[in-house]
N, C-alpha and C positions, 0 to 999 in steps of 0.2 A: 204676532198679534197686530203689529203696526201695519203690515201688508193687508191683513184681513180687515182692519178698521178702515183703511183707505178704500178698499174694494166695496165694503158695505156702505160707506158714506157716498159713493159715487152715484150719479144719476142712473146708471145702468142697473143699480140694485134697489131703485126706489120702490119697486113693487115686490121686493123680496129676492131671496137668493137661496140656492141649495149649496151647502157646504159638504164636500165629499172628502172624508178622511182627515179632516182638520183636527178634530179633537181625539187624541189617543191616550191621554192621561188625565187624571182628576185635576191637577194644577192647570192644564190647558182648558179644561171645561170651566173651571172657576174664572180663568182669565177671559175666556170667550164670553161668558155670562156678563161679567163686569163691563167688558167692551161694548157688547150689544146694548146693555142698559144705558151706557154713556152716550149712545147714539139715539136714545129714545125709542129703540126698537125692542122687539121681543121674539123669543124662540117659539115658533109655531109647533114644531114636532121634531122628534128624533126618530129617524127611520132606522130600523134594525133588520138588516137583510139576513135571514136565517138560512144557512147552508151547513150541512154536516161536514165534519173534518175531512172524511175521505173524498167527498165530492170537491172540496176546495183543493186538495192535493192533486186530484185528477185534473182539474181545470188549470191550475197554475203550472204544474209540471208538464202539461201538454202543450205549452206554448213554445214555439221555436221561431227563430228569425233568420232570414237569409243574411249571410255574412257580407254579401256584395250590395244588394239593393235595400236591405233592412226591412223588407216586407215581412209582416208577421204571419205565422201559420199556426193552426191548432190541429193536434192529432197527427203530426208528422214528426218523425224521429230525427234527432241530431245526426249529422253525417249524410243525410239524404240530399240530393241535388235540389236546388230551388226550382229550376226550370223556367225562370222568368225570362222574358225577351229582352229586358233592359241590359242584361249582362251576358247575353249569348248562352244562358243557362248554366254558367260556370259557378254560380254561387252555391255555397253549401250551408245547410241549415245548422244552426247552433242553438244551444239552450243556455240562458244566463245561469250562473252558479246559484243565485238565490231562487231559481225556479226548479232546481233538482228536488226530487221528492223529500229527501231528508231535510234539506234547507227549508222547504215549505213547512214541514212539520215543526221545525224549530221556530219559524216565524209565527206559527199558530200558538205555540207555547208562550211566546212573548205576548201575543195578543191576549191570551187568556189571563196572564198575569197582570198586564198593564192597562189593557183597553176594556175588557169586559167589566171591571169595577166601575167604569165611567157610566155604564148603563144604569147601575144601581144608584150612583150619585145623582143622575138626572131624575130617576124615579123619586128618590128621597127629597129632591128639590122641586117636585111638582111638574116636571116636564111630561108632556104627552109622548109616550113611547108607542110607535106604530111598528109592530113586527110584521115582516113581509116574508112569505115563503118565496125564496129566491131560486127555486128549482123550476126550470122550464125555459122557454124561449125568452129572448129579451123583450119581445112584445107582451108576453104573458106577465113577466115580472113587473114591467112598467105599468101595466093595467092594474095589478094588485097594489102597487105603490100609490098610484093615483086614487084608487078607490079607498085606500087606507087614509089618505090625506082628507078625503071628503069632497063633496060636490063643488065647493068654491075653488078648488085647485084645478 
């Protein structure tokens, strides 16, 4: 929370900030709310990006990285050659252990147990929840998020 407080108190955040993945538990939500209030600020909205479980598993387990140049790839399998020119094409794609399909499912179980209740906590405490359909291109999802926040954003 100290790092967040310093960041939100900085001139760079004078016109607002988007916090991504900061609040994962109810105690964190309570702490963030107290900290924001101590700065004389308020929470405008909580964005809830709606994606079904199997799509999340597909997205996360589809990520691979070149072991040499660290370039990320999507939809390519571990063990394939990277083919990048930086390392004469000798890099091999790997997948992080926590991006294996079963690990992703376990992470989503933890999310359901620890993070989903935060949404209800914010609802009970009067926060504006903006649900965004997060299926589609980055541009489509961004447009839905901006529309959900309203014309002043």
